[in-house]
Backbone bond lengths (Angstrom), bond angles and torsions (degrees), N, CA, C in turn:
res aa  C-N    CA-C-N  psi(-1)  N-CA   C-N-CA  omega(-1)  CA-C   N-CA-C  phi
1 M - - - 1.446 - - 1.529 108.26 -
2 K 1.330 115.81 134.38 1.462 119.99 179.77 1.535 109.46 -66.12
3 P 1.344 116.57 144.13 1.468 119.68 -178.20 1.532 114.06 -54.41
4 T 1.338 117.16 -39.45 1.469 118.47 -179.25 1.523 111.10 -68.53
5 S 1.335 117.41 -37.20 1.473 121.04 177.37 1.521 110.06 -66.16
6 W 1.337 115.96 -42.87 1.460 120.37 179.63 1.525 110.30 -61.39
7 L 1.322 116.49 -45.38 1.464 120.64 -178.00 1.531 110.69 -64.05
8 R 1.319 117.06 -41.53 1.461 120.85 178.00 1.533 110.96 -61.40
9 L 1.329 116.12 -44.64 1.464 120.89 179.72 1.533 110.75 -66.97
10 A 1.325 117.56 -41.04 1.472 120.93 178.51 1.525 110.56 -61.97
11 R 1.309 116.65 -39.93 1.468 119.70 177.95 1.526 111.20 -66.06
12 A 1.323 117.10 -38.99 1.472 120.42 178.82 1.528 110.54 -65.45
13 V 1.328 116.54 -42.09 1.466 120.09 178.05 1.526 110.04 -62.87
14 A 1.336 116.74 -44.87 1.464 120.85 -179.74 1.526 110.68 -61.25
15 L 1.312 117.59 -40.96 1.458 120.93 179.73 1.533 110.84 -66.28
16 C 1.320 116.84 -50.35 1.472 120.32 -176.98 1.528 112.01 -65.37
17 A 1.326 116.82 -49.49 1.467 119.68 -179.19 1.528 110.26 -66.96
18 G 1.326 116.61 -38.23 1.464 120.04 179.88 1.516 112.44 -63.36
19 L 1.320 116.35 -45.86 1.471 119.64 178.23 1.524 111.22 -66.10
20 M 1.328 116.51 -43.88 1.465 120.90 -179.18 1.530 110.45 -57.83
21 D 1.328 116.89 -50.93 1.464 119.95 -177.51 1.520 112.46 -71.53
22 S 1.313 117.15 -40.56 1.470 119.39 -179.80 1.523 111.25 -62.89
23 L 1.315 116.65 -44.61 1.468 120.24 -179.48 1.525 111.84 -70.18
24 T 1.326 117.01 -42.97 1.467 119.94 179.35 1.521 110.52 -64.91
25 G 1.328 116.89 -45.99 1.459 120.34 -179.75 1.514 112.11 -62.42
26 T 1.318 116.52 -42.56 1.465 120.12 178.50 1.528 110.30 -63.39
27 A 1.315 116.57 -41.88 1.470 119.90 177.72 1.528 111.25 -63.64
28 L 1.336 116.89 -39.27 1.470 119.64 177.74 1.524 111.20 -64.13
29 M 1.323 117.34 -33.08 1.468 120.14 178.22 1.525 111.58 -74.42
30 L 1.327 116.72 -43.76 1.463 120.69 -172.23 1.525 113.88 -84.87
31 V 1.309 116.73 -44.30 1.468 121.70 -177.50 1.533 109.28 -135.47
32 P 1.326 116.90 69.54 1.467 119.67 -172.59 1.528 114.29 -62.20
33 A 1.319 118.01 -43.42 1.466 119.66 -177.71 1.529 111.08 -63.52
34 Q 1.323 116.81 -44.59 1.468 120.28 -179.97 1.537 110.91 -65.26
35 T 1.311 116.11 -37.86 1.467 119.95 179.81 1.522 110.73 -65.33
36 L 1.322 116.61 -45.36 1.460 119.87 178.80 1.526 110.88 -63.51
37 R 1.333 116.70 -40.16 1.471 119.37 176.56 1.525 110.59 -60.23
38 G 1.332 116.24 -40.70 1.462 120.61 177.99 1.522 112.76 -63.82
39 M 1.319 115.84 -27.74 1.467 121.42 176.33 1.528 111.45 -84.87
40 L 1.355 116.59 -0.10 1.468 124.21 -177.31 1.527 111.96 64.84
41 V 1.321 115.68 28.52 1.453 122.65 -178.85 1.528 108.70 -101.61
42 P 1.331 118.04 139.09 1.467 119.21 176.63 1.533 110.82 -59.40
43 V 1.309 115.59 137.83 1.462 121.24 -178.92 1.526 108.52 -89.19
44 P 1.340 116.93 126.04 1.462 119.07 178.73 1.528 110.79 -74.50
45 G 1.304 116.03 175.25 1.459 121.11 177.97 1.520 111.42 -63.93
46 P 1.333 116.67 162.76 1.464 121.81 -176.52 1.528 113.71 -55.00
47 E 1.338 117.12 -35.84 1.460 119.10 -178.57 1.530 112.06 -67.12
48 A 1.318 118.28 -25.70 1.464 121.54 179.57 1.528 112.16 -84.61
49 L 1.313 117.43 -18.51 1.464 119.84 -177.41 1.522 112.76 -64.95
50 V 1.325 117.50 -23.28 1.466 118.90 176.27 1.531 109.69 -63.25
51 Y 1.325 118.10 -34.90 1.463 121.14 178.14 1.525 111.22 -71.66
52 V 1.314 115.97 -34.49 1.470 120.03 175.04 1.528 109.19 -63.19
53 R 1.315 117.25 -42.18 1.468 121.05 176.94 1.530 110.89 -62.14
54 F 1.325 116.46 -40.28 1.462 121.71 178.83 1.532 110.60 -62.43
55 V 1.324 116.90 -43.96 1.462 121.31 175.86 1.527 109.73 -61.46
56 G 1.332 116.20 -38.37 1.462 120.37 177.50 1.513 112.72 -57.67
57 C 1.324 116.65 -35.68 1.482 119.95 176.74 1.519 110.79 -59.49
58 F 1.325 116.36 -44.61 1.458 120.04 -179.13 1.524 111.88 -69.35
59 V 1.315 116.76 -39.88 1.468 120.10 177.94 1.531 109.83 -62.44
60 T 1.323 116.26 -42.22 1.462 120.45 177.44 1.523 110.85 -62.12
61 A 1.327 117.29 -41.91 1.471 120.97 -179.61 1.527 111.64 -63.75
62 V 1.319 117.25 -39.47 1.469 119.55 177.11 1.528 109.45 -64.23
63 G 1.320 116.58 -44.50 1.465 120.01 177.89 1.519 111.98 -60.58
64 A 1.327 115.87 -42.72 1.466 119.89 179.42 1.521 111.56 -63.93
65 S 1.332 117.27 -32.21 1.471 118.99 178.73 1.527 110.92 -65.96
66 Y 1.322 117.36 -38.08 1.469 120.42 175.43 1.533 109.96 -62.11
67 L 1.322 115.71 -46.05 1.466 119.60 -176.89 1.526 111.86 -68.05
68 L 1.318 117.37 -34.54 1.458 120.50 176.73 1.522 110.87 -66.25
69 A 1.320 116.72 -44.43 1.464 119.75 177.31 1.526 110.83 -63.40
70 L 1.311 116.63 -37.27 1.466 121.06 177.11 1.520 110.24 -63.01
71 R 1.314 116.60 -43.57 1.474 120.78 -179.77 1.521 111.09 -61.74
72 R 1.319 116.06 -41.12 1.467 119.98 177.68 1.524 109.83 -71.29
73 G 1.342 115.62 -37.05 1.442 123.31 165.09 1.511 121.11 72.42
74 G 1.312 120.02 -7.27 1.457 120.27 -178.01 1.518 112.38 -78.99
75 P 1.323 116.30 157.19 1.468 120.31 -179.96 1.534 113.05 -58.00
76 S 1.324 117.83 -38.81 1.468 119.26 -177.62 1.526 111.14 -68.28
77 E 1.328 117.80 -38.99 1.463 120.66 177.70 1.525 110.88 -65.10
78 L 1.324 116.25 -42.83 1.462 120.11 -178.88 1.526 111.05 -69.03
79 R 1.326 117.83 -39.39 1.462 121.14 176.58 1.533 110.45 -60.73
80 A 1.329 116.29 -45.43 1.466 119.96 179.17 1.530 110.70 -62.17
81 L 1.308 117.14 -44.41 1.464 121.68 178.95 1.525 110.56 -58.49
82 L 1.317 116.74 -48.53 1.461 120.53 -178.25 1.524 111.01 -60.46
83 G 1.322 116.51 -34.39 1.457 120.15 178.23 1.520 113.14 -74.14
84 Y 1.325 116.93 -47.77 1.463 120.25 -176.62 1.527 112.78 -67.45
85 T 1.304 117.31 -38.62 1.464 118.51 -177.35 1.534 111.92 -73.35
86 L 1.329 117.78 -14.55 1.466 119.89 174.92 1.530 110.68 -57.13
87 I 1.318 116.64 -39.37 1.467 121.57 -178.04 1.528 110.44 -60.75
88 F 1.325 116.20 -48.75 1.465 120.47 -177.87 1.521 111.41 -67.90
89 R 1.320 116.31 -42.44 1.469 120.00 -178.63 1.531 111.08 -67.75
90 L 1.321 116.52 -40.84 1.464 119.29 178.80 1.529 110.10 -63.97
91 A 1.325 117.35 -43.24 1.470 120.92 178.93 1.523 111.11 -61.58
92 A 1.323 117.21 -47.51 1.471 120.66 -179.01 1.522 110.77 -65.42
93 G 1.321 117.18 -43.20 1.462 120.81 -179.18 1.520 112.69 -64.21
94 L 1.322 116.38 -44.27 1.465 119.48 179.92 1.528 111.63 -70.39
95 F 1.325 116.60 -40.12 1.465 119.03 178.65 1.517 111.25 -60.04
96 T 1.334 116.90 -49.89 1.467 118.59 -177.37 1.522 110.93 -65.46
97 A 1.331 117.86 -35.18 1.470 120.09 178.14 1.528 110.64 -62.81
98 V 1.315 116.87 -49.02 1.465 120.87 -179.94 1.524 110.53 -64.90
99 A 1.330 117.04 -41.29 1.468 120.13 -179.51 1.525 111.63 -63.97
100 V 1.326 117.64 -37.81 1.470 119.78 176.73 1.525 109.89 -69.15
101 L 1.333 116.82 -45.18 1.473 120.37 -178.68 1.528 112.73 -62.95
102 T 1.323 117.43 -30.20 1.469 120.60 -179.65 1.524 112.44 -94.60
103 G 1.332 117.52 1.10 1.459 120.95 176.65 1.520 115.19 85.51
104 L 1.322 118.18 5.69 1.468 120.46 178.52 1.522 112.29 -74.80
105 L 1.310 117.08 -30.45 1.465 122.66 177.76 1.523 108.55 -124.37
106 S 1.328 116.25 152.84 1.461 120.99 -179.96 1.532 110.75 -78.14
107 L 1.317 114.27 163.00 1.463 122.50 -176.20 1.533 115.14 -52.63
108 P 1.343 120.03 -39.20 1.467 118.97 -179.72 1.533 114.48 -59.23
109 W 1.327 117.97 -19.77 1.466 119.96 176.91 1.521 111.72 -63.88
110 L 1.335 117.55 -15.41 1.464 119.65 177.68 1.528 112.16 -62.55
111 T 1.333 117.38 -19.38 1.474 118.24 175.53 1.529 110.12 -63.47
112 V 1.320 116.62 -35.18 1.472 120.31 175.61 1.522 109.31 -67.13
113 T 1.334 116.68 -44.88 1.465 121.15 178.20 1.525 110.47 -56.08
114 F 1.311 116.46 -53.47 1.465 120.26 -176.16 1.523 112.08 -64.10
115 T 1.315 117.24 -41.23 1.462 120.04 179.74 1.525 111.15 -63.37
116 D 1.328 115.98 -49.85 1.463 118.82 -177.94 1.520 112.10 -66.36
117 L 1.329 118.30 -44.64 1.461 119.42 -178.24 1.530 111.56 -70.51
118 A 1.326 117.76 -31.44 1.475 119.41 174.59 1.525 110.38 -64.59
119 L 1.331 116.58 -41.68 1.462 119.21 177.16 1.523 111.76 -67.03
120 V 1.328 117.82 -35.00 1.469 120.61 175.04 1.530 109.48 -58.80
121 G 1.319 116.23 -48.53 1.466 119.85 179.61 1.516 112.56 -63.03
122 F 1.317 116.31 -44.82 1.462 121.24 -178.30 1.525 110.92 -65.39
123 Q 1.338 116.19 -46.26 1.458 119.90 -178.47 1.533 110.89 -66.81
124 T 1.331 117.24 -36.88 1.465 120.27 176.77 1.526 109.85 -62.43
125 G 1.321 116.58 -44.22 1.468 120.27 176.75 1.518 112.10 -60.50
126 M 1.307 116.35 -40.30 1.467 119.65 179.29 1.527 111.11 -66.44
127 L 1.331 116.42 -40.26 1.461 119.21 178.67 1.516 110.98 -64.33
128 L 1.318 117.11 -41.39 1.457 119.96 178.26 1.525 111.66 -65.98
129 A 1.330 116.30 -36.59 1.471 120.60 178.98 1.518 112.19 -70.43
130 S 1.325 117.13 -22.93 1.471 119.86 -176.55 1.522 112.57 -86.76
131 R 1.330 116.97 -9.20 1.463 119.90 -178.97 1.525 110.12 -70.11
132 S 1.318 114.73 143.43 1.461 118.51 176.81 1.535 108.04 -78.35
133 P 1.341 118.61 154.00 1.453 122.37 -176.21 1.538 113.84 -58.95
134 D 1.330 118.61 -26.11 1.454 120.38 -177.12 1.528 113.19 -88.05
135 E 1.334 119.23 2.16 1.475 121.45 179.15 1.494 110.56 -84.86
């Protein structure tokens, strides 16, 4: 992949993933019950919503990291972002998959699994495409 094409695609991924996570995380913090309903996920009792808000903080932080790397915009910042966020996305994707399979979470949570694991695959492909031939 040509460097300019890679950089354009990395910026698009950073923008889309950054907005998605920042908006979702903020919604989970501010209006957790409505956000979960919008995801078609059962809403837990009021005492559990504080934990949903706490998770929203982390989701927002991941989204903000994409947007910060986008703002800085250089290939090295975007490469680092794509690598570091793999850890968080892989953890979230695998956790939700196992939780759904074991009955701890309802089926609609698979949208989180698919989104995170798809981004893991896409970002891994982008990182491999960005390597120079002599690495």
